[in-house]
N, C-alpha and C positions, 0 to 999 in steps of 0.2 A: 504494499500499500504506499503510495506516495503521499507524505505527510503534509507538504505544502505545494499548492499549484503556483503557476506564475505570478508574481504579486503584480504584475502589470495589468492583469485582467481586473482587478479591484478597481482600479482607477479609470477604466475605460468609460467615457461618457455614453450613455444611451442614445439612440437614434430618436428624433422627434416623434411624439405620440406613443412610444413605447410604454409598457406597464411602469417601468421604473423612472419614467420621466418626472423628476422632482420640481420641474417648472409649472406643472399643472396646478391651477388654482385649487385650493381646499374646497371641499364640499361645503356649501352654504348652509344647507338643511340636512343634517344627517338622517333625521327621522323620515323625511321624504325620499331621501336617497336609497336607504335600506329597505324601506317599505316597497319601493318600486321593483325590487327584485334582488336576487343573489345569485351569481353565476359562478360555477367552479371553473377557474381558468386553467390550473395545471397542478400537478402532483410532483413534489420533491422527493426522490428516493436516495437512499444513502446510509441512513441509519441501520444499524444491525439489531437494535433492541428498542424498547419504548422511548418516546420522545417526551420530555417533560416540559420544555419551554421554548418559545421562539420570540424573536424580537426584530423589528425593522430598524435598519440604520436611519438616522435622521434625514440623510440626503436621499432616501428611497431607493437606493441602487442595490442594497445588500439585504439579506435575511440571515440572521444567525439562529442556531438552534443547539439543543443539548439534552442529554437524557441518560438512559441506563449503560449505554455502551462507552460513557466516560469522555467522549469527544465533544469539543465544541466545533460545530461545522458552520460554515459561511458559504452561501448560495448566491448566485447572480439571479436576481429576481426576474430579469427579462427572459433569460434562457432556461433557467431551472438548473444550470450547471453548478456541480460542486466546486467551489473555488479552493477551499482549504479545509483540513481536518486538523484541529489543533489538539495536541495531546499534553497532559499535565495532571489532570485529576485522576485519582486512583479509586474513587467511588463514584456513584450516580451523581450527575449534575442536576439539581433540583430547579434552579432558576438562572436565567441570563438577562442582562439589561444592557442596553447601550447607554453610554453616559449621555447627558443632554446635548454636549457639543459634538458627540460622535467619535471622540478622539480614543475612547476606551470601550471595551465590553467587560463587564463584571459577571463572573460565573460563581454560583454557590453550590457547594457539593456536600454530600455526605461524608467526604473525607475529612471534614471539619475546617475546611480552608474556603477562602474566597480568592479567586485570582483576577487580576486585572490584565487585560490583553491589549496589545496594539493590534488593531483589525488589518493595518496595512502590512506589517511584517509578520504577524503570527506569534510574537514574542510575548512571553509573559513579563509584564513590567513591575508588578507587586504582587506579593503573596500575603493576605491578610488572615491572621488567626492569632488566638491566644492559647496559653499552655493548657487550660482546663476546658476548652471548647469541645462541643460535641456536634453531631451532624447539623449542618446549616440548611434550613428548610426555606428561607425567605430573605430577601434582600430589597431595599429601597434607596434610591438616590434622592438627595434633597433638590428641590427644584433648581438651585444654581449649580448643582452638580460637584459641590465642594465637600459634602459629606455622604457617607454610605452607612446605612444601618443594617444589621443582621438579626434575624431571630432563627431559632432552632430548637433542638432538643436541651435547652437550658432554661432556667427561669429568668436569666438576665438578657438584656438587650445591649449590644456593643454598636458604638457609633465611631467611625474612623474618619479622618481627614484624608480625602483621597490623594491630594497632590504629594503629601509626605508619607503616608502609610501610618501616620501616628494615630494611636488610639485615643479619641477625644474623651469619651465618656462612657460609663456603665450605667444603664437605667435599671433600676429595681423597684418594685412596688413596696408600698408602705407596710403591708402585711408580712411580717417576717416568717410566718408559718405557711404562707402560700408558696409551695414548691412545685406548682404546676408549670408546664413548658410554655413559653411564648414562642409560638410556632409560625406566626404571620406578622408582618410589620409594613407600615405604610407612612411616609411622610405626608403632612398636609400640603395643599398647594402653595400656602405662604411660607413654608419651611419652618414655622414657629412650633408646630405641634407634631407629635408622632403617635400613632395608634398601634397597638398590638393586640392580637388575638391569640387565645390560649387553647390548650388541648382539650379543655372542657367547655369551651364555647365563650368564655368571658372576654370582654374588651376593656383595655385600658388607655387612657389618654395621658400623655406625658407633655410637659413643656420641655423643648429640646434645650435652647440656650436662653439665659445662662444657668438656669437652676438644674435641668435634668430631673424635675421633681414629677411625681405621679400627681395628676389633677383630679382625675375621675375614674372610677371603676364601674362598669356596667355589666349586668348579667348577661346580655347580648343573646345568645342562643341557649344558654344553660338554662335547665329547668331543675328545680328543687324537687327531685323525686322523694317519695315516702321511703322507698328502699334505696338508699344511696350508698350502699357499700361499694358499689363500683367505682366510685370516685376515687378510691385509693388504688384500683388496679389499673393505673395508667398504662397506656400502651407503651410499655417499655421496649428499648431497643434490643434487638438480639444480633450481636455482631456476626455470629458465624452463619446466620441465616439471612442477614441483610435485610430484615423487615420488622414491622411493627407486630407484636404479638397480639395486642388488643387495643386498637385505637378507641378513644372515648367517642360517644355517640354524637357529642356536638362540636367536635373538633373544627376549629375555624380553617377553611381551606383558602379563602382569598379576602382581601381588603382592598377597597379603592375609595377614592373621594371624587365627587363631581368637581370640574375644573374651577368652579368659583368657591369651593370649599364649604358650601352650605350643607351638604349631605355626606355622610359617611355610609358606605355600602358594604355589607359583609355576606359571605357565603359560608355554608357549614356542611358537616356531615349529616346533619338532620335534613338535607335536601332543600333547605330554604334559604332565601336571600332576604336581608333585613336592611331597612333604611333607617338611618339615625340622623336627626336634625342637630347640626352643629351651632354654637360650641358646647351645649349641654348634653349631647348625646341622647337626646329624647327620641324613643323609638317611634316612628311614624307609619310604617308599612312593612308587611311581609309578604314576599312574593313566593307562591308555590307553583311548580310546573316540572321541576325536575324530580326524578325518582331515585337518584343516588347522589353522592357526595358532590357539592359544587366546589370546584377546584380552582376556578379562576374567574375574574372579573375585570372588565375595562369599560370605561364611560368615553363616548365620543368628546371631541374637544368643545363642541357647542353645549354639552351637558344634556343632550336630548335623548340619546340611545345608550342602554346599558346592555352589553354582551356577556353571556356566562357560558362557561364550559363545565361539564360534568362527567362523573364516572358512568353515567347512563348512555354516554356515546353520542350525545346531542351537544349543540351549540345553539343557544337561544338568545333572541333579541326582544328587548322590553322598551316599551316607552316610559321614560323616567318620570314624566309628569303625572301620568295616569297609573303607572304600574302594570299596565296591560302587555302581555306578551304577543308580539305580532309576527314573528318568524322563528321557525326551527330548522336547523341545518342537520341533516343526518347523512353524513358520508363516511364517517370513520367507523371501522369496526372495533368495538371496544372503547374504554374510557378516552376522553379528550381531556388533556391536561393543559396544553399551551394555546393561547390565543394572543393576537397582536394586531394592532391596526397601523397603517402606514401613516406618516405625518399629515398627508393630504386627506386622510380619512376614506379614500377611495377603495383601498384593499385591505382585506382581512386575511390573516394566516391562522391557520389551526393545525394543531399537532396531537397526535395520540399515541395509544398503546400499539397501534397497528404498524408503527414504525414510519408512518408516512407524515408528511407536512403538505397541506393543501392551501392554494391561493384563491381567494374569492374576490369578486368585484360586484358591487352593488349597482343600483340604477336600472333602467329598463333594457 
């Protein structure tokens, strides 16, 4: 296997009118655009195992993906061609993100590390980890791209300064007896706050700078059952099997904000999606439609459409204002874990356990 393709390929500009033409004006009304249609354009094949995450480069030319085969793969969006396969992680890659300026890709892995890559050269530029870390499940860039937060099989949340690799702070809840994992994390659009979701479905709101203080705790998806003995039987990690023995019923699979920061949206193993009005995290709506774990959520830049991915094998689209589901995509065989929107909001990438990545276009 060739580890790196010709680096010149990455920088080749697309022809006018091609899929990857980043000069195309952004969609003005994403609700009308995605209600009008959703057409599958192409399938990217190359991963040998399940794909957990996909991400569009900000310039619209490249798609990055990662998953169980431990490779970070870069694809030419226009041709569907595999450009690079980047090796470095020793365990499953759970999430990948382009930095807001597109200069780096961050990848989070069950090998307890986060790697920052130069997408032009394929080199690892930084390795972020701490001595007592466990598997990393989720990462989030601050809106300015200067900070990177991680959540995983730990009760704490770490935040690094990206340019230097310096660990800035550790966020811990006020309840010293709460040892549940913070498995999901998301910066607010203004960068002032950060929200985490736990393995039992609870949500915590932190002020990032200067205090790093926990501001609110919300029960989120967690329900206080009469027989709550299961709470102590957390889905602990089994190294030799490489899996969770017993995940909690309300485990948070995804967190995202609407672009204006007015709503926090969460997805859970309880198959539901919940809306919380910020800054007080008042629960305002529960969406039901998925039949299995909700693994990923994204909101369009105009805040009108929510897109969700689930282990039930579907990707669903929802009207944020009304909470109504208006489209279901069924193309993958098995769970869908990764979804991403291009910067112009015209293209959707989906990735799943069938080892495939699919590219979709909206409109008529």
